[in-house]
C-alpha positions as CSV (number, residue, x, y, z in Angstrom):
1,M,0.1,0.0,0.1
2,A,1.3,3.6,-0.7
3,G,2.1,5.8,2.0
4,T,-0.7,7.9,1.1
5,G,-3.2,5.3,1.4
6,N,-5.0,5.8,-2.0
7,S,-5.2,3.1,-4.5
8,L,-6.4,3.5,-7.6
9,V,-8.1,0.1,-9.3
10,I,-8.6,-0.2,-12.9
11,F,-11.1,-2.3,-14.4
12,V,-10.0,-4.2,-17.5
13,K,-11.2,-7.0,-19.9
14,E,-9.4,-9.4,-21.7
15,P,-9.1,-8.0,-25.4
16,R,-11.3,-11.1,-27.0
17,P,-12.6,-10.3,-30.5
18,G,-16.2,-10.4,-29.9
19,A,-16.3,-9.5,-26.6
20,V,-14.9,-5.9,-26.0
21,K,-16.3,-2.7,-27.8
22,T,-19.3,-4.6,-29.1
23,R,-21.2,-1.3,-30.2
24,L,-17.9,-0.3,-31.9
25,A,-17.0,-3.5,-33.7
26,A,-20.9,-3.3,-35.5
27,A,-19.0,-0.3,-37.4
28,V,-15.4,-2.0,-37.8
29,G,-15.6,-5.1,-37.3
30,P,-14.6,-7.3,-34.2
31,E,-10.4,-8.4,-34.5
32,L,-10.4,-4.2,-35.0
33,A,-12.5,-3.3,-32.4
34,A,-10.3,-5.4,-29.8
35,R,-7.1,-4.0,-31.1
36,L,-8.5,-0.5,-30.4
37,Y,-9.4,-2.2,-26.9
38,R,-6.0,-3.3,-26.1
39,A,-4.2,0.1,-27.5
40,L,-6.8,2.6,-25.6
41,A,-6.1,0.3,-22.3
42,E,-2.4,0.2,-22.7
43,I,-2.6,4.2,-22.9
44,V,-5.0,4.6,-19.7
45,L,-2.3,2.3,-18.0
46,E,0.6,4.6,-19.1
47,S,-0.9,7.9,-18.4
48,T,-2.1,6.6,-15.1
49,A,1.2,5.3,-13.7
50,P,1.9,7.2,-10.2
51,V,5.1,8.8,-9.1
52,P,6.0,6.9,-6.2
53,G,4.1,7.7,-2.9
54,E,1.2,9.1,-5.0
55,Y,-1.0,6.0,-5.0
56,E,-1.0,2.3,-5.5
57,R,-2.3,0.7,-8.7
58,L,-4.1,-2.4,-9.1
59,V,-5.7,-4.2,-12.5
60,F,-8.9,-6.3,-12.2
61,F,-9.6,-8.2,-14.9
62,D,-12.5,-10.0,-16.3
63,P,-13.3,-12.6,-17.3
64,P,-12.0,-14.9,-14.4
65,D,-10.5,-17.4,-16.8
66,A,-8.7,-14.8,-18.5
67,R,-5.7,-14.5,-15.8
68,L,-3.0,-16.2,-18.1
69,A,-3.8,-13.9,-20.9
70,V,-3.8,-10.9,-19.3
71,R,-0.8,-11.8,-16.9
72,E,0.8,-12.1,-20.8
73,W,-0.5,-9.1,-21.7
74,L,0.5,-7.2,-18.4
75,P,3.5,-8.7,-17.1
76,G,4.4,-6.9,-13.8
77,V,1.2,-5.2,-13.0
78,P,-0.9,-6.2,-9.9
79,L,-3.5,-8.5,-10.9
80,R,-6.8,-9.2,-9.5
81,A,-10.1,-10.8,-10.8
82,Q,-13.3,-8.7,-10.8
83,G,-15.4,-11.7,-9.9
84,G,-19.1,-12.7,-10.8
85,G,-21.7,-10.7,-10.9
86,E,-23.3,-7.3,-12.8
87,L,-21.2,-4.5,-13.2
88,G,-22.4,-3.1,-9.5
89,E,-21.5,-6.0,-7.5
90,R,-17.9,-6.1,-9.3
91,L,-16.9,-2.6,-8.7
92,A,-18.7,-2.8,-4.9
93,A,-16.6,-6.3,-4.4
94,A,-13.5,-4.0,-5.8
95,F,-13.8,-1.2,-3.7
96,G,-14.2,-3.9,-0.4
97,R,-11.0,-5.4,-1.3
98,A,-8.9,-2.2,-2.0
99,F,-10.3,-0.9,1.5
100,A,-9.4,-4.5,3.3
101,R,-5.6,-3.8,2.1
102,G,-5.4,-0.3,4.2
103,A,-6.6,2.1,1.7
104,K,-7.9,5.3,2.8
105,R,-9.2,6.6,-0.6
106,V,-10.1,4.4,-3.7
107,A,-11.0,5.5,-7.1
108,I,-12.0,2.9,-9.9
109,V,-11.6,3.7,-13.6
110,G,-12.3,1.8,-17.1
111,T,-9.9,1.8,-19.8
112,D,-12.8,3.7,-21.9
113,A,-11.6,7.2,-21.5
114,P,-8.3,8.1,-23.6
115,G,-8.2,11.6,-21.8
116,L,-7.8,10.0,-18.4
117,T,-4.7,11.0,-16.5
118,R,-2.4,10.6,-13.5
119,A,-3.4,14.4,-12.7
120,T,-7.0,13.2,-13.5
121,V,-7.2,10.4,-10.4
122,L,-4.9,13.2,-8.2
123,R,-7.8,15.5,-8.5
124,A,-9.9,12.5,-7.6
125,F,-8.0,11.9,-4.7
126,G,-8.0,15.6,-3.2
127,A,-11.6,16.2,-3.8
128,L,-12.7,13.3,-1.6
129,D,-11.1,15.5,1.4
130,E,-14.1,17.7,1.0
131,A,-16.9,14.7,-0.3
132,D,-17.8,11.6,0.2
133,I,-18.0,10.6,-3.4
134,V,-16.2,11.9,-6.5
135,L,-17.4,11.2,-10.4
136,G,-15.9,11.5,-13.3
137,P,-19.0,12.1,-15.7
138,A,-19.2,10.6,-19.2
139,E,-20.6,12.4,-21.8
140,D,-23.1,9.3,-22.9
141,G,-24.6,9.5,-19.7
142,G,-22.6,7.5,-17.5
143,Y,-19.1,8.0,-15.5
144,Y,-15.2,7.0,-16.3
145,L,-14.2,7.7,-12.6
146,I,-16.0,6.6,-9.4
147,A,-13.9,7.6,-6.0
148,L,-14.6,6.9,-2.3
149,R,-13.4,7.4,1.0
150,E,-15.3,4.4,2.5
151,P,-17.2,1.2,1.0
152,Q,-20.6,2.3,-0.2
153,P,-21.9,-1.0,-1.8
154,E,-25.7,0.4,-1.4
155,L,-24.7,3.2,-3.7
156,L,-23.8,0.6,-6.6
157,R,-27.5,-1.3,-6.1
158,G,-30.3,-0.8,-8.5
159,I,-28.7,1.0,-11.4
160,D,-29.1,0.6,-15.1
161,W,-25.7,0.0,-16.3
162,S,-24.5,0.6,-19.7
163,T,-27.3,3.1,-20.5
164,P,-27.6,6.4,-20.2
165,R,-29.3,6.5,-16.9
166,V,-26.2,5.3,-14.7
167,L,-25.0,9.1,-13.7
168,G,-28.3,10.4,-12.9
169,Q,-29.4,7.2,-11.3
170,T,-25.9,7.1,-8.9
171,L,-26.7,10.7,-8.4
172,E,-30.2,10.1,-7.0
173,R,-28.9,7.2,-4.7
174,A,-26.2,9.6,-3.4
175,A,-28.9,11.8,-2.2
176,S,-30.9,9.0,-1.1
177,V,-28.3,8.1,1.4
178,R,-27.3,11.6,2.1
179,L,-23.7,11.3,0.4
180,T,-22.0,14.6,-0.9
181,V,-20.7,14.2,-4.4
182,R,-17.9,16.4,-6.3
183,H,-17.7,16.2,-10.2
184,L,-14.5,16.0,-12.4
185,E,-14.8,17.4,-16.1
186,P,-16.9,15.8,-18.4
187,Q,-15.0,13.3,-20.6
188,R,-15.7,11.2,-23.7
189,D,-15.5,7.2,-23.6
190,V,-14.8,5.5,-26.7
191,D,-17.5,3.4,-27.1
192,T,-18.8,4.2,-31.1
193,L,-17.5,5.1,-34.4
194,A,-18.4,8.8,-33.6
195,D,-16.9,8.7,-30.0
196,L,-13.7,7.8,-32.0
197,R,-14.1,10.2,-34.7
198,S,-14.1,12.8,-31.6
199,V,-11.2,12.0,-29.9
200,W,-9.1,10.9,-32.7
201,P,-7.2,14.1,-32.9
202,G,-6.0,13.3,-29.3
203,I,-5.5,9.6,-29.4
204,A,-3.8,9.3,-33.1
205,P,-0.3,10.1,-32.2
206,R,-0.5,8.0,-29.3
207,L,-1.3,5.2,-32.1
208,A,1.9,5.9,-34.2
209,G,3.6,2.9,-32.6
210,H,0.6,0.8,-34.1
211,S,0.6,1.7,-37.4
212,D,-1.2,-1.0,-39.0
213,L,-4.0,-0.4,-36.5
214,L,-3.5,3.4,-37.1
215,L,-4.2,3.0,-41.0
216,A,-7.0,0.6,-40.2
217,L,-8.8,2.8,-38.1
218,E,-8.1,6.2,-40.2
219,R,-9.4,4.0,-43.4
220,S,-12.6,3.0,-41.2
221,L,-13.6,6.9,-40.3
222,A,-12.8,7.9,-43.8
223,L,-15.3,5.5,-45.2
224,A,-17.9,6.4,-42.8
225,G,-17.5,9.6,-43.9
């Protein structure tokens, strides 16, 4: 555990074609969508790498049988299986496990928001000095980050995950149990071809080491007009 008591949990999926970026896959195909997912996850892992002493970082992977594949993909990264259940249950379990390790503040992020950085994570931890919950709103109605200073499993129940109602329902749940909330800057998740087009100027330079992926995505964007 980092000396600050801060812990960042990153949820990742094994980049299996057909199992990740399914909405984007409808436009570009499952193989290309999976390759983009893998690249975006690597971007988030790189951009959230902490300076020593800032926060501990843990990767929680899914599906549970993917440990060997994810270990090969991400050697040297501390890994834990997300476990079963719907997303709310997996988030609650991950928060519980991180707090049980001794963390005082825990943030959980996914890998869909390429604008997420170490500075974003540090702002979230700082905002917990004045709030019970910190949320990073996504432009699709969800959130790309949730941070807590103690477990709040009831906050994550009864949410219509993967819909535009996620953020609003979470705020309603927070109000119902009298938890204070702070917001970070909104960011865009990359779930569709339109999302990819919107963030393309920012992520294209970061795909320079994946020239074939870069060219394939550029072709897809051009063909879609």
